[in-house]
C-alpha positions in Angstrom: -28.8 90.4 0.4 -28.6 86.7 1.2 -25.9 87.4 3.8 -28.4 89.2 6.0 -31.1 86.6 5.5 -28.8 83.9 6.9 -27.3 86.2 9.5 -23.8 85.9 8.1 -23.0 89.6 7.4 -21.6 90.2 10.9 -19.5 87.0 10.7 -18.0 87.9 7.3 -17.4 91.5 8.3 -15.6 90.4 11.5 -13.3 88.0 9.5 -12.4 90.9 7.1 -11.6 93.3 10.0 -9.5 90.7 11.9 -7.6 89.8 8.7 -7.0 93.5 8.2 -5.3 93.5 11.6 -3.1 90.6 10.4 -4.8 88.1 12.7 -4.5 84.3 12.2 -7.6 82.0 12.0 -7.4 78.6 13.6 -11.2 77.8 13.9 -12.7 78.4 10.5 -14.0 74.9 10.0 -16.9 75.5 12.4 -18.0 78.6 10.5 -17.7 76.8 7.1 -19.8 73.9 8.3 -22.4 76.0 10.1 -26.0 75.6 9.1 -26.3 79.2 8.0 -23.2 79.2 5.8 -24.2 75.9 4.1 -27.7 77.2 3.3 -26.2 80.5 2.1 -23.9 78.5 -0.2 -26.9 76.5 -1.5 -28.9 79.6 -2.2 -26.0 81.2 -4.1 -25.3 78.1 -6.2 -29.0 77.6 -7.0 -29.2 81.1 -8.6 -26.1 80.3 -10.8 -26.9 79.0 -14.3 -24.0 76.6 -14.0 -26.0 74.7 -11.4 -27.9 73.0 -14.2 -24.6 71.6 -15.6 -24.1 68.0 -14.4 -20.8 66.6 -13.0 -19.4 63.1 -13.4 -22.3 61.7 -11.2 -24.9 63.2 -13.6 -26.6 65.2 -10.9 -27.6 68.9 -11.1 -29.3 71.3 -8.7 -32.5 69.4 -9.2 -31.0 66.5 -7.2 -30.3 68.9 -4.3 -33.7 70.5 -4.4 -35.2 67.2 -3.4 -33.5 67.4 0.0 -34.9 69.4 2.9 -32.7 72.1 4.4 -31.9 69.9 7.4 -31.1 67.0 5.1 -28.8 69.1 3.0 -26.9 70.5 6.0 -26.5 67.0 7.4 -25.3 65.6 4.1 -22.6 68.3 3.7 -21.5 68.2 7.4 -21.2 64.4 7.2 -19.3 64.4 3.8 -16.8 67.0 5.2 -15.9 64.9 8.2 -13.9 62.6 5.9 -13.9 64.6 2.7 -13.2 62.9 -0.6 -14.4 64.9 -3.6 -15.9 63.0 -6.5 -14.2 63.0 -9.9 -14.1 66.3 -11.8 -15.7 66.3 -15.3 -13.4 67.6 -18.1 -15.0 69.8 -20.7 -13.2 71.7 -23.5 -14.4 75.0 -24.7 -13.2 77.0 -27.7 -11.4 80.3 -27.1 -11.5 83.3 -29.4 -8.2 82.3 -30.9 -9.5 78.9 -31.9 -7.6 77.0 -29.2 -9.3 74.9 -26.5 -9.6 75.8 -22.8 -9.9 72.9 -20.4 -12.7 73.3 -17.8 -13.0 71.2 -14.7 -16.6 70.8 -13.5 -17.0 69.3 -10.0 -20.2 67.5 -9.0 -23.0 69.6 -7.7 -22.5 68.7 -4.0 -18.7 69.5 -4.3 -19.6 72.8 -5.8 -21.8 73.7 -2.9 -19.0 72.6 -0.5 -16.5 74.8 -2.5 -18.9 77.7 -2.1 -19.0 77.1 1.6 -15.3 77.5 1.7 -15.2 80.5 -0.6 -17.7 82.5 1.5 -15.5 82.2 4.6 -12.0 82.5 2.9 -12.9 85.4 0.7 -13.3 88.1 3.4 -9.9 87.1 4.8 -8.2 87.1 1.4 -9.8 90.4 0.4 -8.2 92.1 3.4 -4.8 91.3 2.0 -5.3 91.8 -1.8 -3.9 94.8 -3.7 -6.6 97.6 -3.9 -6.1 97.9 -7.7 -6.5 94.3 -8.6 -9.8 93.7 -10.3 -10.0 90.2 -11.5 -12.1 87.4 -10.0 -13.1 89.6 -7.0 -16.5 90.5 -5.5 -18.0 93.9 -6.5 -15.2 94.5 -9.1 -15.2 94.2 -12.8 -13.4 95.2 -16.0 -15.3 98.5 -15.8 -13.5 99.4 -12.6 -10.2 98.5 -14.2 -11.0 100.8 -17.2 -12.0 103.6 -14.8 -8.6 103.3 -13.0 -6.7 103.4 -16.3 -8.7 106.5 -17.4 -7.8 108.1 -14.0 -4.1 107.4 -14.5 -4.2 108.8 -18.0 -6.0 112.0 -16.9 -4.3 112.6 -13.6 -0.8 111.2 -14.0 -0.3 111.6 -17.7 0.5 107.9 -18.1 -0.1 106.7 -21.6 1.5 103.3 -22.0 -0.1 99.9 -21.2 1.8 96.7 -20.8 -0.4 93.7 -21.6 0.9 90.5 -19.9 -0.7 87.1 -19.9 0.6 84.1 -18.0 0.3 81.1 -20.3 -1.7 78.2 -18.7 -1.8 79.9 -15.3 -4.6 78.0 -13.8 -3.2 74.7 -15.0 0.2 75.2 -13.5 -0.5 76.5 -10.0 1.9 74.8 -7.5 -0.1 73.1 -4.9 2.3 73.3 -1.9 3.0 77.0 -2.6 -0.7 77.7 -2.8 -1.3 76.0 0.6 1.7 78.0 2.0 0.2 81.2 0.7 -3.1 80.5 2.4 -1.1 79.9 5.6 0.7 83.2 5.1 -2.7 84.9 4.7 -3.5 83.7 8.2 -5.6 80.7 7.3 -4.2 78.3 9.9 -7.1 75.9 10.4 -5.5 72.5 9.5 -8.9 70.9 8.8 -9.7 73.6 6.2 -6.3 73.3 4.6 -6.6 69.5 4.5 -10.0 69.8 2.7 -8.6 72.3 0.2 -5.6 70.0 -0.5 -8.1 67.2 -1.3 -10.0 69.5 -3.7 -6.7 70.3 -5.5 -6.0 66.5 -5.8 -9.6 65.7 -7.0 -9.3 63.2 -9.8 -10.1 64.5 -13.3 -12.2 62.0 -15.2 -10.1 60.1 -17.8 -7.0 62.0 -16.9 -6.1 61.0 -13.3 -5.0 62.9 -10.2 -3.4 66.3 -11.0 0.0 67.1 -9.5 -0.5 70.8 -10.2 -3.0 73.4 -11.2 -6.5 74.3 -10.1 -9.6 73.4 -12.3 -10.9 76.3 -14.3 -14.6 76.0 -13.6 -14.1 75.2 -9.9 -15.7 77.8 -7.7 -12.8 78.1 -5.3 -10.2 78.3 -8.0 
């Protein structure tokens, strides 16, 4: 519903349709840094309970709420002109098997910036993704995956499931291959790719600059 409020529905729909036709995109930066896209990102982040979690600078969404809309847009547009993300806060959470999962929590302003990128890149990526892939995608959930499995059982008489998990997937994503894959999806705006590369290399507090992986907990991951 926020898409319409900020007049972004037509833009995102157009990106998806063009991506479906295998078009390339060389001027995404201007869309990402537009006033409407930034305010949409802020509204989306504000409604997320994670917005109350501080990053390494100690700030939460309360800090952003002090800014006017114009001030926020200006801050983000200025920051992106020579983008350098702040350190990512490391937090460990316990998994069901008792092991620990590392989360990487960016500062609140960097989270809004990541949301700005996600909103524009997602329609392009969605046009290329496999129609029966259900993880980490908009308007899809485990319930859709279960419905698909039930359909295959009933219609195709398939009764075996292979359960596969890639150990430490997020932590071992190859950065150059990821950027190359974005390029292959048609994302050819070098400013955008440069900013994403900097996000990938954002220093993790107490651990240093990562050579691989994307932070679990990062919106764009």
